[in-house]
C-alpha positions as CSV (number, residue, x, y, z in Angstrom):
1,M,80.0,101.5,124.1
2,E,82.9,101.4,121.6
3,D,85.8,99.2,122.8
4,T,87.7,98.7,119.6
5,V,89.8,100.7,117.1
6,V,89.9,99.1,113.6
7,T,92.6,100.0,111.2
8,F,92.9,99.4,107.5
9,T,96.6,98.9,107.4
10,A,99.5,98.0,105.0
11,N,101.4,96.8,108.0
12,D,101.5,93.0,108.4
13,L,101.5,90.8,111.6
14,Q,105.3,90.6,111.7
15,Y,105.6,94.4,111.6
16,I,103.1,94.8,114.4
17,K,104.7,92.1,116.5
18,T,108.2,93.5,116.0
19,N,107.2,97.1,116.7
20,G,104.5,96.4,119.2
21,C,102.1,98.8,117.4
22,D,100.3,99.7,114.3
23,N,101.1,103.3,113.1
24,S,100.9,106.1,111.8
25,W,97.3,107.1,112.1
26,V,95.3,110.4,112.2
27,L,92.8,109.6,114.9
28,N,91.0,111.0,117.9
29,K,93.6,110.2,120.7
30,D,91.0,110.4,123.5
31,R,88.5,108.2,121.7
32,A,91.2,105.6,120.7
33,G,92.7,105.8,124.2
34,S,89.3,104.8,125.7
35,C,89.2,101.6,123.6
36,K,90.6,98.3,124.9
37,Y,91.2,96.5,121.6
38,L,92.9,97.1,118.2
39,V,91.7,95.1,115.2
40,C,93.9,95.3,112.1
41,C,92.6,94.6,108.6
42,H,94.7,94.1,105.5
43,S,94.6,97.0,103.0
44,E,96.5,95.1,100.3
45,G,96.9,91.7,98.8
46,A,94.7,88.6,98.5
47,K,93.3,89.0,102.0
48,K,92.4,92.6,101.6
49,R,89.6,93.6,104.1
50,H,90.3,90.5,106.3
51,A,90.9,91.1,110.0
52,F,94.2,89.5,110.9
53,V,95.0,90.5,114.4
54,V,93.3,91.6,117.7
55,G,95.6,93.4,120.1
56,L,95.1,94.6,123.7
57,I,95.8,98.4,123.5
58,S,98.5,99.5,126.0
59,R,98.9,103.1,124.9
60,I,98.4,105.7,122.2
61,R,101.7,107.5,121.3
62,F,102.4,110.6,119.2
63,V,104.5,109.9,116.1
64,C,104.6,113.1,114.1
65,V,102.7,115.9,112.4
66,D,101.6,115.0,108.9
67,Q,103.3,117.4,106.6
68,H,100.4,117.5,104.1
69,S,97.4,117.9,106.4
70,G,99.1,119.3,109.5
71,K,97.3,116.7,111.6
72,D,99.0,114.7,114.4
73,R,99.7,111.0,113.6
74,W,99.6,108.4,116.4
75,A,100.8,104.8,117.0
76,I,98.4,102.3,118.7
77,H,100.6,100.2,120.9
78,I,99.5,96.7,122.1
79,S,100.8,94.5,124.9
80,E,99.3,91.2,123.6
81,Y,97.9,90.0,120.3
82,A,95.9,87.1,118.9
83,S,96.1,86.1,115.2
84,I,92.7,85.8,113.4
85,D,91.5,85.5,109.9
86,I,88.0,86.9,109.4
87,P,87.0,88.0,105.9
88,N,85.3,91.3,105.0
89,V,85.6,92.9,108.4
90,W,86.7,96.2,106.7
91,N,83.5,97.9,105.5
92,G,85.0,99.8,102.7
93,Q,84.8,103.3,104.2
94,H,87.4,105.8,103.1
95,N,88.8,106.7,106.5
96,P,91.3,104.0,107.5
97,V,90.4,104.2,111.2
98,R,87.0,103.4,112.7
99,Y,85.6,102.8,116.2
100,T,83.3,100.0,117.0
101,T,82.9,97.0,119.3
102,L,84.3,93.5,119.1
103,E,80.8,92.2,119.3
104,S,79.6,94.1,116.2
105,L,82.6,92.7,114.3
106,G,81.6,89.1,115.3
107,I,84.7,88.5,117.4
108,D,84.3,86.5,120.6
109,I,87.3,87.4,122.9
110,S,86.9,84.2,124.9
111,T,87.9,82.1,121.8
112,L,91.2,84.0,121.2
113,N,94.6,82.9,122.4
114,F,96.7,86.0,123.2
115,E,100.5,86.1,123.1
116,K,102.6,88.7,124.8
117,I,104.4,91.2,122.5
118,Q,108.1,90.4,122.8
119,K,110.0,93.6,123.5
120,T,113.0,94.2,121.4
121,E,115.6,96.9,121.7
122,N,114.0,99.0,118.9
123,S,110.3,98.1,119.5
124,H,109.5,101.6,120.7
125,V,111.0,103.3,117.7
126,P,108.7,103.6,114.7
127,S,109.9,103.5,111.1
128,L,109.9,107.1,109.7
129,S,110.4,108.8,106.4
130,I,112.9,111.7,106.3
131,E,110.0,114.1,106.1
132,Q,108.3,112.6,109.1
133,A,111.6,112.7,111.1
134,K,112.1,116.4,110.2
135,E,108.5,117.2,111.2
136,G,108.9,115.6,114.6
137,I,112.3,117.2,115.3
138,A,111.0,120.6,114.2
139,K,108.0,120.3,116.5
140,K,110.2,119.2,119.4
141,F,112.6,122.2,119.0
142,N,110.0,124.7,117.7
143,V,111.7,125.3,114.4
144,F,110.6,124.9,110.8
145,P,111.2,121.5,109.1
146,E,113.3,123.3,106.4
147,Q,115.8,124.1,109.2
148,I,116.5,120.5,109.9
149,E,119.2,118.6,108.1
150,I,119.5,114.8,108.4
151,V,122.6,113.0,107.3
152,I,122.7,109.3,107.0
153,K,126.1,107.7,107.1
154,G,126.3,104.2,105.7
């Protein structure tokens, strides 16, 4: 039975630790929510395709509606994490989210040292583009994104 969500992410370990999640994914919320582990693989750089973190999934949270596809995007929150470095875990598929097992990835949970995610004041707030913020606000208030104005005061 699948126990793991694997993401092919541009987010690094520092981002995931600071935010307590990897986001913003189009995924099957129920399927992801039934998994216990998150494994993140680098999508860029010298370690592209390497798995670099295993997290214990604490919840799946709605982020926004993708303005291009109209699909919901989700954040995968974790309560604990363990740093790893396993080459070629990402199998090259086009969809950046897949479901599998730790065992099939060759990860032995008993060998990992988990650390708690340190909660920070903004750890529950994801980084959003203006378009994503407008989509989320529009959905909340049942209006069109074009009706939302966002002003940033420096």
